[in-house]
Structure formats: structure tokens, C-alpha cells
Steps between C-alpha positions, in 0.01 A plus 500: 500500500814405303482348154593130481558224250398140560747215472309172468678165540303190398733231632463122528314517829333840524442839346627802688428862408719774652459877455827694458562872521759687291779421750433126501321495834223244541178673608259207497455141391247226439546126456304193395624142472388229260530126462766294324373171358692173464284261293792255471843473669729763349213689335434857614197694376273791587163628390574811294187682624652478849781729380242765418283445806802535728601823324150637546500412869850638562435831323155543658655444844778747424258765376332503841812692611511741202290750312413400146666805343836429670579206271675622184618173341523123543798273434483120511757235579426130517607139523691416185466212251143422613240513221145408403315432169176699455201460270332772294306619805825538696410202717771247597497175306688334785683603816810712465826303507756648739872565485578227755308230312715195415289304252708588193828314558464286185425808290844643582663225295255550214571872486876449517483256209264718296660843546827450681541605860767757415275660238211531745732651758642755256157610377305505827775569753397185687659156487244222479339425835165394636457843657434683174166474319647358179511127592161524672347643184639201313358272770158652439538450125579132556258419785216755481511624140140622510594761761743668259286444190196663661700779661435849372799614705774353717609755759727546801382656824581862409305488174202341675484769769561791261205385288272473802597854601500674162318275255812498279696189400855628543789416729853598593801355320642458852215259571476328162868406516426248776302283256819376336371566148606865477798619295691713748719680248229567242237589761211289371353152511725248323304347211704180489447419867136613496420269210720226645274460803185516290396859562401773256642849520149647525444309825767715666447860601681818398796602715635837612813597698483515882397847612269569203141596571283212374157647556264631767292317758150453358231712661299210643813336640623828650167547677513143630855542634446844650728677250448825317438521126773456241775351719787392268625141510875490437686201355669311780749211521534161663549481874876436487567800278268712714686399816826595330363845414335547840826414673659797324713313245500775238848466347760231419722410795203453734330164546175407667491197730156374604563252781141388511306174470701455184823690438513731200746771419753650268625823346359703213683534172477739208599213270315181407715235671428127474663256742405176675557681832171688474192572298493830312179699538385854432577757768258766613730771363462517120796352318619293795495130582499324836751214512306294750597192695225281647535243778162340565563449871621774732304580814280207394792263560560655842128456574530135395785456748296661778205269429705182463791534743452785744559412864365840602138609506323829533515829313866550590621159374697645208654770719618232743668317213663824389653541845637144480631553146686814606747278688574285193791572264453586131433176318287346777796292622536313171133454409410618146156514336413540132140631531328338202192397697283607202734404212731762348461767237816703437777412439431130435132507394455143619144387581641182654723676754448452872655632820838385629639500854860389558741497790277352771669420832363381832577840653259683269173632640185644342661845535790384282254376239302824498817708467614276212162554328531878533859493377408268211228738382758780498767288329244426228426869456872570473531228235244685290639848563856389414376359171305816418798726573730278294267520199391864527834643606316731744603459867236511773575778748226421750196276547173655617323233704131452568264217586439313824859380537625859494353550849780283643813704582711186519383371161569842345851497645566150364373623163752785500780258593404242236435749219798719587305822460287727719145388574253787543140463615222648290300749703163338425376144531264575212763554229300300245195723539723806504652396165152503349435837663823644359394405148158657558662820631734527201223407257287800596793743508569542870865453400691543176570128465485168685859518627438842655178374659682198644774716647247739655258241638741241648744497790721259693574447868746267676827405329713190562865501389702182433720389788844413366566179692154353439508606134830315449361186664189510282712554188688177577180304565333635188786433261627172641175334610174669395570586137621149396254305715188485283685440169679206663171342609279581200489150353428318829227753584336453160510123547349544846213708358431236234484230769275718716253552219510131408421416861197729492369329188575149625 
């Protein structure tokens, strides 16, 4: 039986464990879901022990397909920005607060006044937003101070799982960076920000670069999971960076494009680049950074449309719409959507933003609206990629696409036309797990370095080239309509959000 490494992805909804051979072929998998809690509107939490229980279940299920001595290493990727405070017995003092939690809007203003938004961005690579852990830590300090005062440690998902596997309190710098209190250039926790949210440095764990061996699976845990003795646990990265690596983005000029529930993507850079067009995070390849755009509604916005407006039913409803949309011209006959259904991060970082639809005419149908949503998501990704290229000076040669939306040939072709560059499908739908597996493979010496491992273990399939006429049409729409649309409506949208919230309270 061939040797394998395990790539484990503990996401927002489930934990999946996939076994990978040296060529990047998946040879088995296990999966376990867990619950997301919403104790109040806009609050998103999970029980941290569920992260571990789901990992146990997923790995145990996977090991039914493997022999114990086949597994040579484990790499972990995970939902980013989510964290939990723990007591001295490593028990949670409250539920973990997730990346999509929106309770900390007021804390954004406090942090901007106290530290300066530009300073936080320069240090952490992230402009202030409710997604990062930083404002939620301050929320805890202001509303549940006992949770931080009693905490022996405050940890993100990777650190929590590594400790349960190895007994060691240590994590990857490519996981710690998501907390928003990590100095990206110095490579350690930032004392000013740590103290500013009421934490102590000793409450945070040691960090190591992605790809370093952090320890070995404890004997009792290995026996429980069906593993052999002494399996190394290799420092992983957050799920976005892992997807980038698993898509085969191993050099500048390539960009990953995850057209999933949310839309994430961007190129890697050998330089630390800070711009409002993205957040700057550690790459899986040592010495690199991922310049990552995030739109919090991609396939999720399409799913919203299907639930709210679809005139078709059945498993083929979306395919029927695709056939109708194929007859529509680029630009959905004058209908344009700005897809801020879940506010906006880059480039505006506006928690009060909302979606915009303009150009309605009586001739428009649901198919026009769906096409405008798909085009708007791609216009938004172009807005980010243009800003990244302008700042970094490094052109993007091709985008490697993955995620549920990448299964649509028509959406991939529109992406090529809007972005003006080839769109190439990643060969695996499990690129996030594969990214963790690549780090595990490099960490135990299967390959000389992470870049070589990524090149050897990834592949691409279908390619979509821009079509000249459609590309020109989309260029006109983007520059003349899409790009100026949100800036022109910012003030009215902010007033609308204030009135909406006042109506809720009244």
C-alpha cells in the first residue's frame, strides 16, 4: 500500500480528512459536520470541542480505508479568524466566536481611534473589519471581561486542534495571522495590539512557519484515531491560503480564484504588499504572501436568488437558467448588480454597505437578474485584482479556479471575458485539503520544498480564453458603470443602513 499524508480541513460547517499520495491523488476521505450557533441576530458561534470531535470522526472514518502505517504526516487547514478562550484545564470559557460574527461593529471605531486604521493595516496586513478577530477580542474585553481575565490561553482553530493531537501549545504563523494581532513583517504577536485588547502575551501560543513539524500525535490519540505511532503534525495555514496552494499557485503571475459560497482569491507575492484592494496573509510557501480578496457572497448569492426568485424547480433548475442566460448579451441587457449582499470588505471595507441593482426595465426576466448577479460577482473580483496588480506591479497571467461556481462552463467563460485572462480549472475539488497535504508532504521531506511539492501534487484541466468582443463589452461596462457605481452611492447607502437599524430598534 502506498504511503499517504492526511490533509485535514476544519471549516465552518464540517471537518473533512483526505489522504493524498505523492502525486496528489486522493485515496480516501472522511467527513463529519458540526453545528453553528446563533444566540442573537448577527452572532455566529461554535462549541470548540465540536471542532475536535468532528476531526476524530472524520479521521476515524478515513482510516477504515487505510492501514495505520500508511499515514506518514498530518497537515491542518481551517476556518480563519475564529477563536476561543480556554481555562487552565484547556476547557472553553465560552463558545468560540466565528469569522462571520457581526457583533463588533462599534469596536471598529474604537480601534481606529485608539491605534489608527492605517497603522493596524500596515502591521497586520488587514484593514479593520468585523471579519478579523481583533474587534471581537475587544468586544469580549468590554462585554465579557471575565472570559479574557480567566483565560489561560486564547487560541484559533489550528492551535486548538494541534494541541489535542500532540499535547503541545504551538501553532502556525499562517494561522495566527488571521487573529489580526500578529505583526506580519516581524513574524510575532504585536505587543501593542495584544495589550490594547486586554490580552497578555503569555495567553498566546508560540508560532512556527507553515511546513514546520510541530510535534507528533500522542500515543493514546493515535490509537483512538487508528493511526500508527509517531505521526508528525506539520504546521498548516488558513483555508484560503491552503486553497491557493492546493490549486497550484506556486509562483507570482498565477492567482487562485475560489468561486465558492464566498469568493476568495488572489496572487502570491514575494514582497509584503499592503493595499485596500486585499488583505495580506502568509502564503504556504516560505517567504511568500497571498494578496487575497474576499467577497462574502458568491455562490451563496446565487443560492439566495434560486430560493427567492426562481421560476424553475427540480435538480436541473440552475442548468435551465444557464440555457436561458446563454441567449443574453454581455451586460444582461443593461442590468448591473453590485453584489454586497453581506456588506463589503476590500476595497471599501464598509460594514454598512449593501447590494445594488440598477438598470431595471420591464423586459428583464429572472434570467437577466441571475446573469447580472454572476457578472457582478466577477466585476467585483476584477476590481480587487486590478487594485492588487496596480500596487504590486506584478501582472496576473492566469487564474486557477475552484469552488462550486467553477463547475459552470458559462460562468467560467464570463470570468475569462471579465478578467481578461485565461481561466483554468483546478484538477481537484478538494484543493483546500490538498494544500494542507502539500505542506505535510514537504514537511516530512517527500520534496525539497513546498513549491516543488505544490508543482508535483497539483494539476489543472479545462481552460477558458477571453473572447475579444465580449471582453471589450465588459471593459466598457466595468469602467463606465461598475467601478464608479458604489462610490457614487456610498452616502445614501450609509444613510439607508442607519434608518434600517433605527427601524429595528424602534
